[in-house]
C-alpha positions in Angstrom: 8.4 -27.2 -21.8 5.1 -25.4 -20.9 5.5 -22.1 -19.7 2.2 -20.5 -19.3 -0.5 -22.9 -17.8 -4.3 -20.9 -16.7 -3.1 -21.7 -13.1 0.4 -22.4 -12.7 0.0 -23.8 -8.7 -2.4 -26.1 -7.1 -3.6 -24.9 -3.7 -4.9 -26.9 -1.3 -4.9 -30.0 -3.1 -6.4 -32.3 0.1 -8.6 -29.9 2.0 -11.9 -28.7 0.5 -12.9 -26.8 4.0 -9.7 -25.0 3.8 -10.5 -23.8 0.1 -13.9 -22.4 1.2 -12.3 -20.7 4.0 -10.0 -18.9 2.0 -12.6 -18.2 -0.9 -14.9 -16.9 1.7 -12.3 -14.5 3.2 -11.5 -13.3 -0.1 -15.4 -12.3 -1.0 -15.3 -10.8 2.4 -11.9 -8.5 1.3 -13.6 -7.8 -1.9 -16.9 -6.5 -0.2 -14.6 -4.4 1.9 -13.0 -3.1 -1.0 -16.1 -1.8 -2.5 -17.1 -0.6 1.0 -14.0 1.7 1.3 -14.0 2.8 -1.5 -17.5 4.6 -1.1 -16.5 6.1 2.1 -13.6 7.3 1.4 -14.7 8.7 -1.9 -17.6 10.6 0.2 -14.6 11.7 2.9 -11.1 11.7 3.1 -9.7 9.5 5.8 -8.7 11.7 9.1 -5.4 11.9 9.1 -2.4 14.1 7.8 -3.4 16.8 5.4 -7.1 15.8 6.2 -6.8 15.4 10.0 -10.2 16.3 11.9 -9.1 17.4 15.4 -13.0 17.7 16.1 -13.3 13.8 15.2 -13.5 11.4 18.3 -11.4 8.7 17.6 -10.5 7.6 21.0 -7.4 8.5 23.1 -4.0 9.2 21.6 -1.2 6.7 21.6 2.3 7.6 19.8 2.1 8.2 16.0 4.9 6.0 15.6 3.9 3.1 17.8 0.4 3.4 15.7 1.8 2.8 12.4 4.1 -0.1 13.6 1.1 -1.3 15.2 -1.0 -0.9 11.7 1.5 -2.1 9.2 4.4 -4.1 10.8 2.0 -6.5 12.9 0.1 -7.9 10.1 2.5 -7.6 7.2 5.6 -8.7 8.9 4.8 -10.5 12.3 1.4 -12.3 11.2 2.5 -12.6 7.5 6.0 -14.7 8.7 4.0 -16.8 11.5 1.2 -17.6 8.8 3.9 -18.3 6.2 5.8 -20.5 8.6 2.7 -22.5 10.5 -0.1 -22.7 7.9 1.7 -22.7 5.2 3.6 -26.1 4.0 5.0 -25.3 0.5 9.2 -24.0 0.3 9.4 -23.6 -3.1 11.5 -20.5 -4.8 7.9 -18.9 -6.4 7.1 -19.3 -2.5 10.1 -17.8 -0.5 10.0 -15.4 -3.9 7.2 -14.0 -2.8 7.7 -14.0 0.9 10.9 -11.8 0.3 9.1 -9.5 -1.8 6.4 -8.7 0.5 8.7 -8.0 3.3 10.7 -6.1 1.6 7.6 -3.5 1.5 6.6 -4.1 5.1 9.8 -3.8 6.6 10.4 -0.7 5.0 6.9 0.5 5.7 6.2 -0.7 9.1 9.0 -0.3 10.8 12.0 1.7 9.1 9.6 4.3 7.9 7.9 5.3 11.3 11.4 5.3 12.7 12.6 7.8 10.4 9.6 9.9 9.8 9.0 13.8 10.8 5.1 13.2 12.1 3.5 16.6 12.0 1.9 15.3 15.2 3.4 13.6 18.0 0.4 11.2 18.5 -2.7 9.8 16.7 -6.0 8.5 18.0 -6.0 4.6 18.6 -9.3 4.6 16.4 -7.2 5.7 13.1 -4.4 2.9 14.2 -7.2 0.3 14.6 -9.0 1.1 11.6 -5.8 0.1 9.7 -4.9 -2.8 12.1 -7.9 -4.8 11.2 -8.3 -4.5 7.4 -4.6 -5.9 7.1 -4.7 -8.8 8.9 -7.7 -10.0 7.0 -6.0 -8.9 3.7 -2.6 -10.1 4.9 -3.7 -13.5 6.3 -5.1 -14.5 2.9 -2.2 -13.1 1.3 0.2 -15.2 3.4 -2.1 -18.1 3.4 -2.0 -18.5 -0.4 2.3 -17.6 -0.6 2.5 -20.2 1.5 0.2 -23.1 0.9 0.5 -22.8 -3.1 2.5 -25.5 -4.8 3.6 -23.6 -8.4 5.1 -25.7 -10.7 8.7 -25.9 -11.1 9.5 -24.1 -13.8 7.1 -21.1 -13.1 10.2 -18.9 -13.0 10.3 -18.8 -16.5 6.8 -17.6 -16.8 5.9 -14.4 -18.5 3.3 -13.6 -15.4 6.2 -14.1 -13.1 8.6 -12.2 -14.8 6.4 -9.0 -15.5 5.4 -9.3 -12.5 7.9 -9.0 -10.0 9.4 -6.5 -12.7 6.1 -4.0 -12.0 6.7 -4.6 -8.1 10.1 -3.4 -8.6 9.6 -0.6 -10.3 6.9 0.2 -8.2 8.8 -0.3 -4.8 11.3 2.1 -6.0 8.5 4.8 -7.0 7.1 4.7 -3.6 10.5 4.6 -1.4 11.4 7.9 -3.8 8.1 9.4 -3.4 8.2 9.2 0.5 11.6 10.2 0.6 11.1 13.6 -1.6 7.7 14.5 0.6 10.3 13.4 3.3 12.7 16.0 2.4 10.2 18.8 2.1 9.4 18.3 5.4 13.3 18.9 6.8 13.1 22.0 5.0 9.9 23.3 6.5 10.3 27.6 6.6 13.0 27.4 4.5 11.7 29.7 1.3 15.3 29.9 -0.3 15.1 26.8 -1.5 11.3 27.0 -2.7 11.2 31.2 -3.5 7.6 30.4 -5.4 5.6 28.9 -2.5 3.1 31.1 -0.6 2.9 31.7 3.3 0.6 30.4 5.5 -0.1 26.3 4.0 0.6 24.9 7.4 4.1 23.8 6.3 3.4 22.3 3.0 5.0 23.1 0.0 4.4 21.9 -4.1 6.5 18.9 -4.7 8.4 19.0 -7.6 10.4 16.9 -9.8 10.4 13.2 -11.0 6.8 11.8 -11.3 5.6 14.8 -9.2 5.9 16.6 -12.8 2.8 14.0 -13.6 0.8 13.3 -10.4 0.0 14.7 -7.0 0.6 11.2 -5.3 3.5 9.4 -7.2 3.7 7.4 -3.8 0.4 5.9 -3.9 0.8 5.5 -7.6 3.8 3.4 -6.9 2.6 1.3 -4.3 -0.4 0.7 -6.5 1.9 -0.7 -9.2 4.0 -2.8 -6.6 0.6 -4.9 -5.6 -0.7 -5.0 -9.7 2.6 -6.6 -9.8 1.9 -8.7 -6.9 -1.2 -9.8 -8.4 0.4 -10.5 -11.8 3.6 -12.7 -10.5 1.2 -14.7 -7.9 -1.5 -15.2 -10.1 -3.8 -15.2 -7.3 -7.1 -14.1 -6.0 -6.1 -13.1 -2.5 -3.7 -10.5 -4.6 -6.1 -9.2 -6.7 -8.8 -8.2 -3.6 -5.7 -6.7 -2.1 -4.8 -4.7 -5.1 -8.4 -4.1 -5.5 -8.6 -2.3 -1.8 -5.5 -1.0 -2.1 -7.3 1.2 -5.2 -10.2 1.5 -3.2 -8.2 3.4 -0.8 -5.9 5.3 -3.2 -7.9 6.2 -5.7 -10.3 8.6 -3.5 -7.3 9.5 -1.4 -5.3 10.9 -4.0 -8.2 12.7 -5.4 -8.6 14.3 -2.2 -5.0 15.2 -1.7 -5.0 16.6 -5.7 -8.1 18.8 -4.5 -6.4 20.3 -1.3 -3.3 21.0 -3.4 -5.6 22.9 -5.5 -7.3 24.9 -3.2 -4.1 25.3 -1.1 -1.7 26.9 -3.9 -2.7 28.8 -6.6 0.2 28.0 -8.4 -0.4 24.6 -8.3 0.4 23.1 -11.6 -2.5 22.5 -13.7 -1.4 19.5 -15.8 -1.2 17.2 -12.7 -3.1 14.4 -12.3 -4.5 12.8 -9.3 -3.1 9.3 -9.3 -2.2 7.8 -12.5 -0.1 10.2 -15.2 -2.4 11.5 -18.1 -5.5 9.6 -16.8 -6.6 10.0 -13.3 
């Protein structure tokens, strides 16, 4: 039994045109990742700690609605529709990847916005659209692959599948824990009994401690990036690779900006912490 083949699936066996469209969209996704990295490296995304009240990004909409539109609409609804109506494969691997993707985006696009305590009740609609557009592109090509790739019957024994799923789940746990930790800091805002060493005048922000926060400033981004690295390995797909590169193009600059912000705001900020990847970056 062969467990490790160079390409463990067959994609569009009878449609050259569809393959060309898929590859072209992947190329567009790669180009967008490069542009995103350059733009965000120069200037941080204008929300959260880096929100620019003077910037004009269109009329405000409820923050929860904006988050749901930008993440749940492409990550849940679009993904399911493409998988069901555009794809034609219903094997073990296909359903596993569908479940893993929805595990992340039901949490991120629906549950998280409903339970999150946002600093501002509204968000400019331009910010929402800026996330919605790229997500629609990447999630379409990912769902297209997941719904259309005919994986070999023994692929669940393949080292790429096993390693990728483990990385994905470990990253998911890290991401969820870090988000919970950050949300808990907002729940005790202003309570210096819990954070006696925190200085005043930090706009309600505290230095997070514990777990991976001892090593990096943004373990939530590290966890999600690990998820998508695992996804790329498990699916062994070009669509997964360009999505991971786009995620890195977002998380690397964003974590560096957040790290610099923490160091500027807090004199006691731990000097040995990295921005995103423990001991490296």
